[in-house]
VOPATI-733012 format. One record per residue (C-alpha): residue in three letters; x negated, y, z negated. Coordinates in nm, 4 decimals. Example, Ala and Ser with C-alpha at 12.3 -4.5 7.8 and 13.67 -1.06 7.14 Angstrom:
pt res = ala&X = -1.2300&Y = -0.4500&Z = -0.7800
pt res = ser&X = -1.3670&Y = -0.1060&Z = -0.7140
% end
This chain:
pt res = met&X = -3.6540&Y = 8.6072&Z = 6.4917
pt res = ser&X = -3.4248&Y = 8.3085&Z = 6.5519
pt res = phe&X = -3.1704&Y = 8.1288&Z = 6.3367
pt res = his&X = -2.9769&Y = 7.8019&Z = 6.3192
pt res = pro&X = -2.6211&Y = 7.7799&Z = 6.1790
pt res = his&X = -2.5370&Y = 7.5018&Z = 5.9356
pt res = glu&X = -2.2761&Y = 7.4352&Z = 5.6686
pt res = asn&X = -2.3299&Y = 7.4093&Z = 5.2944
pt res = asp&X = -2.1365&Y = 7.1916&Z = 5.0486
pt res = asn&X = -1.8454&Y = 7.4358&Z = 5.0513
pt res = asp&X = -1.8042&Y = 7.4083&Z = 5.4297
pt res = ile&X = -1.9031&Y = 7.7723&Z = 5.4688
pt res = thr&X = -2.1150&Y = 7.8362&Z = 5.7750
pt res = ile&X = -2.4375&Y = 8.0152&Z = 5.6879
pt res = glu&X = -2.7408&Y = 8.1093&Z = 5.8916
pt res = his&X = -3.0856&Y = 7.9667&Z = 5.8294
pt res = tyr&X = -3.3531&Y = 8.1934&Z = 5.9734
pt res = glu&X = -3.6944&Y = 8.0725&Z = 6.0755
pt res = asn&X = -3.9635&Y = 8.1893&Z = 5.8376
pt res = lys&X = -4.1291&Y = 8.4407&Z = 6.0674
pt res = ile&X = -4.2404&Y = 8.7889&Z = 5.9759
pt res = leu&X = -4.0582&Y = 9.0823&Z = 6.1321
pt res = thr&X = -4.2696&Y = 9.2144&Z = 6.4194
pt res = ser&X = -4.0048&Y = 9.3819&Z = 6.6362
pt res = leu&X = -3.6653&Y = 9.5250&Z = 6.5484
pt res = pro&X = -3.4048&Y = 9.4794&Z = 6.8268
pt res = asp&X = -3.2276&Y = 9.7966&Z = 6.9418
pt res = lys&X = -2.8948&Y = 9.6715&Z = 6.8081
pt res = asp&X = -3.0375&Y = 9.5923&Z = 6.4653
pt res = ala&X = -3.2224&Y = 9.9238&Z = 6.4488
pt res = ser&X = -2.9061&Y = 10.1224&Z = 6.5263
pt res = met&X = -2.7134&Y = 9.9469&Z = 6.2479
pt res = leu&X = -2.9872&Y = 9.9980&Z = 5.9910
pt res = cys&X = -3.0159&Y = 10.3640&Z = 6.0934
pt res = glu&X = -2.6422&Y = 10.3925&Z = 6.0312
pt res = leu&X = -2.6642&Y = 10.2113&Z = 5.6982
pt res = val&X = -2.9542&Y = 10.4198&Z = 5.5612
pt res = tyr&X = -2.7128&Y = 10.7117&Z = 5.5130
pt res = glu&X = -2.5351&Y = 10.5020&Z = 5.2476
pt res = ser&X = -2.7847&Y = 10.5689&Z = 4.9681
pt res = met&X = -2.5413&Y = 10.5044&Z = 4.6809
pt res = met&X = -2.4712&Y = 10.1520&Z = 4.7979
pt res = leu&X = -2.8345&Y = 10.0842&Z = 4.8881
pt res = glu&X = -2.9567&Y = 10.1958&Z = 4.5459
pt res = asn&X = -2.7013&Y = 9.9640&Z = 4.3873
pt res = ile&X = -2.8430&Y = 9.6763&Z = 4.5946
pt res = ala&X = -3.2011&Y = 9.7746&Z = 4.5080
pt res = asn&X = -3.1225&Y = 9.7751&Z = 4.1346
pt res = asn&X = -2.9288&Y = 9.4473&Z = 4.1436
pt res = arg&X = -3.1644&Y = 9.1832&Z = 4.0043
pt res = ala&X = -2.9246&Y = 8.9064&Z = 4.1002
pt res = gly&X = -2.9438&Y = 9.0256&Z = 4.4601
pt res = lys&X = -3.3215&Y = 8.9996&Z = 4.4971
pt res = gly&X = -3.4037&Y = 8.8036&Z = 4.8105
pt res = lys&X = -3.0435&Y = 8.7918&Z = 4.9322
pt res = thr&X = -2.9404&Y = 8.9218&Z = 5.2712
pt res = ile&X = -2.7941&Y = 9.2697&Z = 5.3008
pt res = ala&X = -2.4824&Y = 9.1091&Z = 5.4499
pt res = asn&X = -2.4312&Y = 8.8862&Z = 5.1457
pt res = leu&X = -2.4514&Y = 9.1883&Z = 4.9160
pt res = ile&X = -2.1917&Y = 9.3826&Z = 5.1141
pt res = tyr&X = -1.9413&Y = 9.1212&Z = 5.2317
pt res = asn&X = -1.7433&Y = 8.8561&Z = 5.0484
pt res = leu&X = -1.7957&Y = 8.4871&Z = 5.1251
pt res = asp&X = -1.5444&Y = 8.5031&Z = 5.4106
pt res = lys&X = -1.7919&Y = 8.7307&Z = 5.5963
pt res = lys&X = -1.5066&Y = 8.9601&Z = 5.6920
pt res = thr&X = -1.3948&Y = 9.1537&Z = 5.3853
pt res = leu&X = -1.6090&Y = 9.3867&Z = 5.1759
pt res = asn&X = -1.6768&Y = 9.3216&Z = 4.8095
pt res = lys&X = -1.5404&Y = 9.5627&Z = 4.5488
pt res = ile&X = -1.8673&Y = 9.7450&Z = 4.4926
pt res = ser&X = -1.9117&Y = 9.8144&Z = 4.8641
pt res = ile&X = -1.5574&Y = 9.9468&Z = 4.8905
pt res = thr&X = -1.6291&Y = 10.1830&Z = 4.6017
pt res = leu&X = -1.9717&Y = 10.3099&Z = 4.7092
pt res = leu&X = -1.9546&Y = 10.3263&Z = 5.0890
pt res = ser&X = -1.8505&Y = 10.6381&Z = 5.2793
pt res = ser&X = -1.5102&Y = 10.6072&Z = 5.4421
pt res = asp&X = -1.6445&Y = 10.5950&Z = 5.7990
pt res = val&X = -1.8980&Y = 10.3178&Z = 5.7369
pt res = lys&X = -1.6581&Y = 10.1271&Z = 5.5119
pt res = asp&X = -1.3960&Y = 10.1273&Z = 5.7874
pt res = ala&X = -1.6537&Y = 10.0207&Z = 6.0467
pt res = leu&X = -1.7810&Y = 9.7289&Z = 5.8370
pt res = glu&X = -1.4221&Y = 9.6157&Z = 5.7810
pt res = gln&X = -1.3098&Y = 9.6568&Z = 6.1417
pt res = tyr&X = -1.6179&Y = 9.5090&Z = 6.3106
pt res = pro&X = -1.7521&Y = 9.2312&Z = 6.0826
pt res = his&X = -1.8351&Y = 9.0268&Z = 6.3956
pt res = his&X = -2.0680&Y = 9.3109&Z = 6.4933
pt res = tyr&X = -2.2345&Y = 9.3896&Z = 6.1600
pt res = tyr&X = -2.2471&Y = 9.0669&Z = 5.9605
pt res = pro&X = -2.4718&Y = 8.8561&Z = 6.1908
pt res = val&X = -2.7265&Y = 9.1373&Z = 6.2100
pt res = leu&X = -2.7291&Y = 9.2295&Z = 5.8405
pt res = ala&X = -2.7600&Y = 8.8582&Z = 5.7570
pt res = lys&X = -3.1120&Y = 8.8626&Z = 5.9022
pt res = tyr&X = -3.2573&Y = 9.1164&Z = 5.6622
pt res = lys&X = -3.3249&Y = 9.1841&Z = 5.2972
pt res = leu&X = -3.3827&Y = 9.5170&Z = 5.1275
pt res = val&X = -3.7440&Y = 9.5366&Z = 5.0108
pt res = ala&X = -3.7561&Y = 9.8915&Z = 4.8731
pt res = thr&X = -3.6074&Y = 10.2398&Z = 4.8885
pt res = ser&X = -3.7812&Y = 10.5752&Z = 4.8618
pt res = phe&X = -3.5670&Y = 10.6961&Z = 4.5706
pt res = asp&X = -3.8160&Y = 10.6328&Z = 4.2878
pt res = phe&X = -4.1091&Y = 10.7537&Z = 4.4978
pt res = val&X = -3.9369&Y = 11.0824&Z = 4.5835
pt res = ser&X = -3.8187&Y = 11.1321&Z = 4.2239
pt res = lys&X = -4.1708&Y = 11.1135&Z = 4.0822
pt res = thr&X = -4.3543&Y = 11.3043&Z = 4.3553
pt res = gln&X = -4.1142&Y = 11.5723&Z = 4.4754
pt res = ser&X = -3.9437&Y = 11.8731&Z = 4.3223
pt res = ser&X = -3.6746&Y = 12.1201&Z = 4.4188
pt res = phe&X = -3.9276&Y = 12.3864&Z = 4.5192
pt res = phe&X = -3.9900&Y = 12.5039&Z = 4.8738
pt res = gly&X = -4.2477&Y = 12.2974&Z = 5.0587
pt res = thr&X = -4.1281&Y = 11.9652&Z = 4.9213
pt res = ala&X = -3.8775&Y = 11.7128&Z = 5.0525
pt res = pro&X = -3.6486&Y = 11.6134&Z = 4.7627
pt res = ser&X = -3.3874&Y = 11.4820&Z = 5.0056
pt res = tyr&X = -3.6177&Y = 11.2499&Z = 5.2017
pt res = tyr&X = -3.4710&Y = 10.9007&Z = 5.1953
pt res = ala&X = -3.5748&Y = 10.5739&Z = 5.3563
pt res = ile&X = -3.5392&Y = 10.2011&Z = 5.3110
pt res = val&X = -3.7787&Y = 9.9159&Z = 5.3805
pt res = val&X = -3.6422&Y = 9.5919&Z = 5.5250
pt res = ala&X = -3.7926&Y = 9.2523&Z = 5.6044
pt res = asn&X = -3.6884&Y = 8.9133&Z = 5.7383
pt res = val&X = -3.4852&Y = 8.7511&Z = 5.4613
pt res = asn&X = -3.7164&Y = 8.4476&Z = 5.4609
pt res = asp&X = -4.0388&Y = 8.6468&Z = 5.4542
pt res = lys&X = -4.1207&Y = 8.5786&Z = 5.0893
pt res = glu&X = -4.4313&Y = 8.7982&Z = 5.0825
pt res = asn&X = -4.2903&Y = 9.0878&Z = 5.2896
pt res = lys&X = -4.5669&Y = 9.0646&Z = 5.5472
pt res = gly&X = -4.3536&Y = 9.2156&Z = 5.8245
pt res = ile&X = -4.1537&Y = 9.5290&Z = 5.7402
pt res = tyr&X = -3.9713&Y = 9.8215&Z = 5.8969
pt res = val&X = -3.9285&Y = 10.1645&Z = 5.7397
pt res = ile&X = -3.5872&Y = 10.3115&Z = 5.8269
pt res = asn&X = -3.5738&Y = 10.6903&Z = 5.7776
pt res = arg&X = -3.2514&Y = 10.8766&Z = 5.7068
pt res = gly&X = -3.1630&Y = 11.1713&Z = 5.9290
pt res = thr&X = -3.0216&Y = 11.5123&Z = 5.8393
pt res = asp&X = -2.7834&Y = 11.4631&Z = 5.5488
pt res = lys&X = -2.8528&Y = 11.7097&Z = 5.2650
pt res = gly&X = -2.9168&Y = 12.0836&Z = 5.2435
pt res = trp&X = -3.2946&Y = 12.0411&Z = 5.2319
pt res = asp&X = -3.2790&Y = 11.8408&Z = 5.5550
pt res = tyr&X = -3.1305&Y = 12.1401&Z = 5.7379
pt res = trp&X = -3.4150&Y = 12.3543&Z = 5.6048
pt res = ser&X = -3.6607&Y = 12.1070&Z = 5.7579
pt res = asp&X = -3.4690&Y = 12.1189&Z = 6.0861
pt res = leu&X = -3.5100&Y = 12.4983&Z = 6.0906
pt res = lys&X = -3.8823&Y = 12.4679&Z = 6.0215
pt res = met&X = -3.9225&Y = 12.2272&Z = 6.3122
pt res = gly&X = -3.7292&Y = 12.4689&Z = 6.5317
pt res = arg&X = -3.9667&Y = 12.7484&Z = 6.4345
pt res = gly&X = -4.2516&Y = 12.5376&Z = 6.5668
pt res = lys&X = -4.0864&Y = 12.5435&Z = 6.9100
pt res = leu&X = -4.0397&Y = 12.9220&Z = 6.9162
pt res = ile&X = -4.4052&Y = 12.9832&Z = 6.8252
pt res = pro&X = -4.6153&Y = 12.7069&Z = 6.9844
pt res = ser&X = -4.7776&Y = 12.5435&Z = 6.6819
pt res = ala&X = -4.8073&Y = 12.2183&Z = 6.4934
pt res = glu&X = -4.5321&Y = 12.2095&Z = 6.2294
pt res = ile&X = -4.5620&Y = 11.9007&Z = 6.0088
pt res = ile&X = -4.2652&Y = 11.9412&Z = 5.7754
pt res = pro&X = -4.2467&Y = 11.8096&Z = 5.4154
pt res = his&X = -4.0115&Y = 11.5266&Z = 5.5168
pt res = met&X = -4.2814&Y = 11.3910&Z = 5.7479
pt res = ile&X = -4.5425&Y = 11.4122&Z = 5.4720
pt res = ala&X = -4.3047&Y = 11.2348&Z = 5.2321
pt res = gly&X = -4.2432&Y = 10.9636&Z = 5.4920
pt res = ile&X = -4.6163&Y = 10.9077&Z = 5.5376
pt res = asn&X = -4.6901&Y = 10.9041&Z = 5.1639
pt res = phe&X = -4.4015&Y = 10.6663&Z = 5.0932
pt res = thr&X = -4.5280&Y = 10.4289&Z = 5.3623
pt res = gln&X = -4.8779&Y = 10.4378&Z = 5.2144
pt res = glu&X = -4.7324&Y = 10.3438&Z = 4.8764
pt res = val&X = -4.5458&Y = 10.0490&Z = 5.0306
pt res = leu&X = -4.8600&Y = 9.9300&Z = 5.2097
pt res = ala&X = -5.0529&Y = 9.9466&Z = 4.8827
pt res = lys&X = -4.7920&Y = 9.7307&Z = 4.7094
pt res = tyr&X = -4.7479&Y = 9.4532&Z = 4.9682
pt res = gln&X = -4.9885&Y = 9.2579&Z = 5.1873
pt res = val&X = -4.8260&Y = 9.3829&Z = 5.5081
pt res = arg&X = -4.9453&Y = 9.2494&Z = 5.8433
pt res = ser&X = -4.6925&Y = 9.4287&Z = 6.0670
pt res = ile&X = -4.5111&Y = 9.7582&Z = 6.0121
pt res = gly&X = -4.2583&Y = 9.9434&Z = 6.2257
pt res = phe&X = -4.0483&Y = 10.2592&Z = 6.2012
pt res = ser&X = -3.7006&Y = 10.3697&Z = 6.3006
pt res = gly&X = -3.4652&Y = 10.6594&Z = 6.2406
pt res = his&X = -3.1827&Y = 10.8757&Z = 6.3677
pt res = ser&X = -3.2033&Y = 11.2532&Z = 6.4243
pt res = leu&X = -3.4518&Y = 11.3951&Z = 6.1691
pt res = gly&X = -3.5245&Y = 11.0337&Z = 6.0735
pt res = gly&X = -3.6329&Y = 10.9661&Z = 6.4313
pt res = ser&X = -3.8671&Y = 11.2659&Z = 6.4194
pt res = ile&X = -4.0254&Y = 11.1271&Z = 6.1034
pt res = ala&X = -4.0574&Y = 10.7841&Z = 6.2681
pt res = gln&X = -4.2458&Y = 10.9344&Z = 6.5644
pt res = ile&X = -4.4975&Y = 11.1009&Z = 6.3320
pt res = gln&X = -4.5322&Y = 10.7872&Z = 6.1185
pt res = ser&X = -4.6100&Y = 10.5927&Z = 6.4354
pt res = ile&X = -4.9069&Y = 10.8196&Z = 6.4991
pt res = arg&X = -5.0341&Y = 10.8165&Z = 6.1420
pt res = phe&X = -5.0235&Y = 10.4377&Z = 6.1135
pt res = phe&X = -5.1543&Y = 10.3601&Z = 6.4603
pt res = asp&X = -5.4839&Y = 10.1753&Z = 6.4131
pt res = tyr&X = -5.4449&Y = 10.2425&Z = 6.0396
pt res = lys&X = -5.6499&Y = 9.9562&Z = 5.9034
pt res = lys&X = -5.7833&Y = 9.6179&Z = 6.0041
pt res = gly&X = -5.5254&Y = 9.3404&Z = 5.9894
pt res = leu&X = -5.2222&Y = 9.5714&Z = 6.0197
pt res = ser&X = -5.0355&Y = 9.5823&Z = 6.3520
pt res = leu&X = -4.7855&Y = 9.8490&Z = 6.4540
pt res = ala&X = -4.4435&Y = 9.7209&Z = 6.5632
pt res = pro&X = -4.2338&Y = 9.9067&Z = 6.8250
pt res = thr&X = -4.0734&Y = 10.2297&Z = 6.7024
pt res = lys&X = -3.6999&Y = 10.2793&Z = 6.7693
pt res = cys&X = -3.5510&Y = 10.6315&Z = 6.7532
pt res = phe&X = -3.1931&Y = 10.7482&Z = 6.8092
pt res = glu&X = -3.1198&Y = 11.1099&Z = 6.9090
pt res = pro&X = -3.4493&Y = 11.2319&Z = 6.7548
pt res = phe&X = -3.5683&Y = 11.5902&Z = 6.7438
pt res = gly&X = -3.8770&Y = 11.5552&Z = 6.9640
pt res = thr&X = -4.2139&Y = 11.6007&Z = 6.7939
pt res = lys&X = -4.4560&Y = 11.6118&Z = 7.0851
pt res = ser&X = -4.5433&Y = 11.9775&Z = 7.0212
pt res = glu&X = -4.6519&Y = 11.8796&Z = 6.6694
pt res = val&X = -4.9374&Y = 11.6710&Z = 6.8089
pt res = asp&X = -4.9792&Y = 11.8048&Z = 7.1634
pt res = pro&X = -4.9937&Y = 12.1864&Z = 7.1317
pt res = ser&X = -4.9058&Y = 12.4041&Z = 7.4306
pt res = phe&X = -5.2464&Y = 12.5708&Z = 7.4231
pt res = gly&X = -5.5248&Y = 12.3187&Z = 7.3769
pt res = phe&X = -5.8372&Y = 12.1910&Z = 7.5473
pt res = arg&X = -6.1106&Y = 11.9337&Z = 7.4984
pt res = phe&X = -6.4781&Y = 12.0343&Z = 7.4869
pt res = lys&X = -6.7753&Y = 11.8134&Z = 7.3939
pt res = asn&X = -6.5569&Y = 11.5396&Z = 7.2489
pt res = lys&X = -6.3617&Y = 11.7873&Z = 7.0336
pt res = tyr&X = -6.0061&Y = 11.9124&Z = 7.0788
pt res = tyr&X = -5.9265&Y = 12.2824&Z = 7.0268
pt res = tyr&X = -5.5723&Y = 12.4177&Z = 6.9992
pt res = ser&X = -5.3671&Y = 12.7226&Z = 6.8990
pt res = asp&X = -5.2310&Y = 12.7659&Z = 6.5486
pt res = ile&X = -5.0549&Y = 13.0410&Z = 6.3536
pt res = asn&X = -5.2536&Y = 12.9673&Z = 6.0351
pt res = phe&X = -5.5310&Y = 13.2288&Z = 6.0656
pt res = trp&X = -5.7119&Y = 13.1218&Z = 5.7469
pt res = lys&X = -5.7435&Y = 12.7692&Z = 5.8779
pt res = gly&X = -5.8674&Y = 12.9044&Z = 6.2112
pt res = phe&X = -6.1343&Y = 13.1136&Z = 6.0381
pt res = arg&X = -6.2632&Y = 12.8153&Z = 5.8392
pt res = ser&X = -6.2675&Y = 12.6094&Z = 6.1574
pt res = gln&X = -6.4892&Y = 12.8634&Z = 6.3320
pt res = val&X = -6.7256&Y = 12.8774&Z = 6.0337
pt res = cys&X = -6.7670&Y = 12.5004&Z = 6.0509
pt res = asn&X = -6.8130&Y = 12.5100&Z = 6.4278
pt res = val&X = -7.1185&Y = 12.7398&Z = 6.3993
pt res = gly&X = -7.2840&Y = 12.4905&Z = 6.1659
pt res = ile&X = -7.2119&Y = 12.6335&Z = 5.8205
pt res = asp&X = -7.1065&Y = 12.3562&Z = 5.5825
pt res = trp&X = -6.7937&Y = 12.4920&Z = 5.4131
pt res = lys&X = -6.6547&Y = 12.1585&Z = 5.2922
pt res = cys&X = -6.5616&Y = 12.1020&Z = 5.6531
pt res = asn&X = -6.4080&Y = 11.7601&Z = 5.5966
pt res = ser&X = -6.2015&Y = 11.8513&Z = 5.2913
pt res = trp&X = -5.9777&Y = 12.1325&Z = 5.4152
pt res = gln&X = -5.8596&Y = 11.9701&Z = 5.7362
pt res = glu&X = -5.4820&Y = 11.9327&Z = 5.7160
pt res = leu&X = -5.2639&Y = 11.6371&Z = 5.8058
pt res = ser&X = -5.1517&Y = 11.8161&Z = 6.1226
pt res = asp&X = -5.5136&Y = 11.8313&Z = 6.2431
pt res = arg&X = -5.5711&Y = 11.4616&Z = 6.1811
pt res = leu&X = -5.2481&Y = 11.3705&Z = 6.3592
pt res = ile&X = -5.3382&Y = 11.5854&Z = 6.6590
pt res = gln&X = -5.6836&Y = 11.4328&Z = 6.6853
pt res = lys&X = -5.5466&Y = 11.0775&Z = 6.6621
pt res = tyr&X = -5.2733&Y = 11.1449&Z = 6.9196
pt res = gln&X = -5.5132&Y = 11.3100&Z = 7.1644
pt res = arg&X = -5.7407&Y = 11.0043&Z = 7.1491
pt res = asn&X = -5.4614&Y = 10.7463&Z = 7.1783
pt res = ala&X = -5.1699&Y = 10.9297&Z = 7.3431
pt res = lys&X = -5.0809&Y = 10.6646&Z = 7.6011
pt res = leu&X = -5.0965&Y = 10.3695&Z = 7.3607
pt res = ile&X = -4.8905&Y = 10.5538&Z = 7.0991
pt res = ala&X = -4.6288&Y = 10.6691&Z = 7.3510
pt res = asn&X = -4.5917&Y = 10.3187&Z = 7.4950
pt res = asn&X = -4.4918&Y = 10.1946&Z = 7.1497
pt res = ile&X = -4.2036&Y = 10.4415&Z = 7.0972
pt res = lys&X = -3.8546&Y = 10.4128&Z = 7.2431
pt res = asn&X = -3.6052&Y = 10.7010&Z = 7.2154
pt res = phe&X = -3.2340&Y = 10.6730&Z = 7.2931
pt res = ile&X = -3.0825&Y = 11.0079&Z = 7.3908
pt res = arg&X = -2.7278&Y = 11.0899&Z = 7.4989
pt res = gln&X = -2.6985&Y = 11.3373&Z = 7.7835
pt res = gly&X = -2.6108&Y = 11.6797&Z = 7.6428
pt res = asp&X = -2.7265&Y = 11.6153&Z = 7.2846
pt res = ile&X = -2.8445&Y = 11.9588&Z = 7.1659
pt res = ile&X = -3.0790&Y = 11.8137&Z = 6.9018
pt res = ala&X = -3.2549&Y = 11.5481&Z = 7.1075
pt res = glu&X = -3.2907&Y = 11.7714&Z = 7.4144
pt res = leu&X = -3.4427&Y = 12.0700&Z = 7.2342
pt res = ser&X = -3.8012&Y = 11.9487&Z = 7.2296
pt res = ala&X = -4.0243&Y = 11.7070&Z = 7.4197
pt res = gln&X = -4.0291&Y = 11.3519&Z = 7.2868
pt res = ile&X = -4.3205&Y = 11.1222&Z = 7.2160
pt res = gly&X = -4.2653&Y = 10.7936&Z = 7.3951
pt res = asp&X = -4.0169&Y = 10.6556&Z = 7.6441
pt res = ser&X = -3.6797&Y = 10.8351&Z = 7.6523
pt res = ile&X = -3.3785&Y = 10.6331&Z = 7.7624
pt res = lys&X = -3.0954&Y = 10.8600&Z = 7.8748
pt res = leu&X = -2.7404&Y = 10.7477&Z = 7.8023
pt res = thr&X = -2.4760&Y = 10.9062&Z = 8.0238
pt res = thr&X = -2.1866&Y = 11.0981&Z = 7.8688
pt res = asn&X = -1.9059&Y = 11.3167&Z = 7.9957
pt res = ile&X = -2.1352&Y = 11.6151&Z = 7.9453
pt res = asn&X = -2.3264&Y = 11.6445&Z = 8.2694
pt res = asn&X = -2.5915&Y = 11.9031&Z = 8.1829
pt res = asn&X = -2.8525&Y = 12.0004&Z = 7.9273
pt res = tyr&X = -2.7285&Y = 12.2592&Z = 7.6736
pt res = tyr&X = -3.0371&Y = 12.4732&Z = 7.7307
pt res = asn&X = -2.9632&Y = 12.4816&Z = 8.1035
pt res = tyr&X = -2.5979&Y = 12.5566&Z = 8.0267
pt res = ile&X = -2.6730&Y = 12.8715&Z = 7.8220
pt res = pro&X = -2.8142&Y = 13.0892&Z = 8.1067
pt res = gln&X = -2.5094&Y = 13.0067&Z = 8.3170
pt res = gln&X = -2.2736&Y = 13.1475&Z = 8.0525
pt res = thr&X = -2.4378&Y = 13.4749&Z = 7.9497
pt res = ser&X = -2.1955&Y = 13.7213&Z = 8.1088
pt res = gly&X = -1.8617&Y = 13.8486&Z = 7.9829
pt res = leu&X = -1.7036&Y = 13.9048&Z = 7.6424
pt res = ile&X = -1.6136&Y = 13.5385&Z = 7.6099
pt res = ala&X = -1.9756&Y = 13.4233&Z = 7.6254
pt res = val&X = -2.0379&Y = 13.4052&Z = 7.2481
pt res = pro&X = -1.7283&Y = 13.1996&Z = 7.1607
pt res = gln&X = -1.8078&Y = 12.9744&Z = 7.4557
pt res = phe&X = -2.1535&Y = 12.9094&Z = 7.3110
pt res = leu&X = -2.0019&Y = 12.8240&Z = 6.9744
pt res = phe&X = -1.7363&Y = 12.5869&Z = 7.1068
pt res = glu&X = -1.9847&Y = 12.4206&Z = 7.3395
pt res = leu&X = -2.2282&Y = 12.3793&Z = 7.0501
pt res = leu&X = -1.9638&Y = 12.2089&Z = 6.8352
pt res = arg&X = -1.8547&Y = 11.9942&Z = 7.1275
pt res = arg&X = -2.2064&Y = 11.8671&Z = 7.1851
pt res = leu&X = -2.2717&Y = 11.8016&Z = 6.8170
pt res = thr&X = -2.0028&Y = 11.5311&Z = 6.8257
pt res = ile&X = -2.2186&Y = 11.3079&Z = 7.0485
pt res = his&X = -2.5177&Y = 11.3283&Z = 6.8118
pt res = lys&X = -2.3747&Y = 11.0807&Z = 6.5591
pt res = ile&X = -2.5425&Y = 10.7435&Z = 6.5056
pt res = ser&X = -2.2000&Y = 10.5797&Z = 6.4732
pt res = trp&X = -2.1462&Y = 10.5908&Z = 6.8517
pt res = tyr&X = -2.4088&Y = 10.3180&Z = 6.8906
pt res = arg&X = -2.1683&Y = 10.0595&Z = 6.7507
pt res = tyr&X = -1.9775&Y = 10.0934&Z = 7.0796
pt res = asn&X = -2.2756&Y = 10.0503&Z = 7.3116
pt res = ala&X = -2.3278&Y = 9.7128&Z = 7.4779
pt res = tyr&X = -2.6267&Y = 9.4999&Z = 7.3825
pt res = ala&X = -2.7892&Y = 9.1971&Z = 7.5433
pt res = glu&X = -2.8184&Y = 8.8677&Z = 7.3554
pt res = asn&X = -3.1698&Y = 8.9589&Z = 7.2451
pt res = gly&X = -3.0428&Y = 9.2875&Z = 7.0978
pt res = asp&X = -3.1655&Y = 9.5199&Z = 7.3733
pt res = leu&X = -2.9324&Y = 9.8122&Z = 7.4366
pt res = ile&X = -2.7767&Y = 9.8013&Z = 7.7843
pt res = pro&X = -2.7644&Y = 10.1656&Z = 7.9024
pt res = asn&X = -2.4278&Y = 10.3063&Z = 8.0052
pt res = arg&X = -2.2239&Y = 9.9998&Z = 7.9160
pt res = ile&X = -1.9854&Y = 9.9572&Z = 7.6246
pt res = asp&X = -1.8956&Y = 9.6774&Z = 7.3859
pt res = lys&X = -1.5414&Y = 9.6175&Z = 7.5117
pt res = lys&X = -1.4303&Y = 9.4292&Z = 7.2008
pt res = asn&X = -1.5379&Y = 9.7062&Z = 6.9639
pt res = val&X = -1.3929&Y = 9.9778&Z = 7.1865
pt res = lys&X = -1.0590&Y = 9.7974&Z = 7.2038
pt res = ile&X = -1.0428&Y = 9.7818&Z = 6.8230
pt res = phe&X = -1.1465&Y = 10.1471&Z = 6.8015
pt res = lys&X = -0.8773&Y = 10.2719&Z = 7.0403
pt res = phe&X = -0.6106&Y = 10.0765&Z = 6.8546
pt res = ser&X = -0.6829&Y = 10.2486&Z = 6.5224
pt res = ala&X = -0.8494&Y = 10.5809&Z = 6.6124
pt res = ser&X = -0.6905&Y = 10.9233&Z = 6.5898
pt res = tyr&X = -0.6386&Y = 11.1428&Z = 6.8945
pt res = lys&X = -0.9340&Y = 11.3593&Z = 6.7887
pt res = asp&X = -1.1623&Y = 11.0553&Z = 6.7556
pt res = ile&X = -1.0620&Y = 10.9287&Z = 7.0989
pt res = gln&X = -1.1388&Y = 11.2694&Z = 7.2502
pt res = ser&X = -1.4813&Y = 11.2624&Z = 7.0848
pt res = phe&X = -1.5381&Y = 10.9121&Z = 7.2207
pt res = arg&X = -1.4640&Y = 11.0373&Z = 7.5704
pt res = glu&X = -1.7365&Y = 11.2982&Z = 7.5279
pt res = ala&X = -1.9929&Y = 11.0407&Z = 7.4099
pt res = phe&X = -1.9311&Y = 10.7901&Z = 7.6899
pt res = glu&X = -1.8973&Y = 10.8427&Z = 8.0635
pt res = asp&X = -1.5520&Y = 10.8003&Z = 8.2198
pt res = asp&X = -1.6621&Y = 10.4946&Z = 8.4159
pt res = asn&X = -1.6936&Y = 10.3080&Z = 8.0864
% end
């Protein structure tokens, strides 16, 4: 996606983007949108603003000077993101000026979910497109990460799937798939991609499998994930084997296993109706594992306890920090003595600080938006150090290696 600056009658420089559909989201752009998706109050205001239809996200957040935020943004944004947008307009505005908000998942979740166990009432995502793509033929679904109480419940369910080797497709993943299907039914989409941070990255990995080779005329754009909880065990069980063009694997659902065996011996027990989403995802991944993995990029900071817990689908790009080991290698080294438990707790809290999506605003990016591993944006870091508290600076030193 390219653009050409020009001036309007008011001598205000604006960007005119070529009318091309969105087929690949640069790393830099993906990180910003993954940060912005946590701001649901502001995004819902944009989505419900009829006067803002077709306008860039930047124009709906910033004033005409492209530096200061409008009154609504100041009111609705969280303090951290508000401060970032005000302090680094040179960083955010040019990127957000490329995109428009096509849809959010709010209405979809409201009409299909409930507050009962097994649902995902806190699933949230946005859909973006090139601002000049009038028909929304190229879109990206940006999934929010852990933010509400129900999200933590989903995190625990995913963790259970690691303790007992099994496929654990959580409600948030199902909601993400169903929401995407609704979007595809509404628009004539030719290219779709996914992105997310933390839990949102986990959802994006699963969406990438579900919508791989989904239908004729729809291509899958590269998936970008930041500090995701790895989902490989969801589609590549620890105990599995292929026999006569079928894939068999372990599962803790005994009823499903019994029905599977009945079908295998040739008894027709509605064998195509009971198969769960997890089965279909496993079968698709096993047939196309290499192609799917080649389409997914994961950014992971060294020592992140969430991203390092489980194996990832796709290419993992390690970003160095001042934490030089994996938390799960650290634990066995600290199991002796009365001080072991408090050490675990403090180390856990220390490592959680590097999990935040906001650190990506200080990474360096190439002109094409590719993240440059282990380099920092010196301009943004200089502004940060001038205004940050002592605690924030200490956290920064954990998230980035000393050499930076």
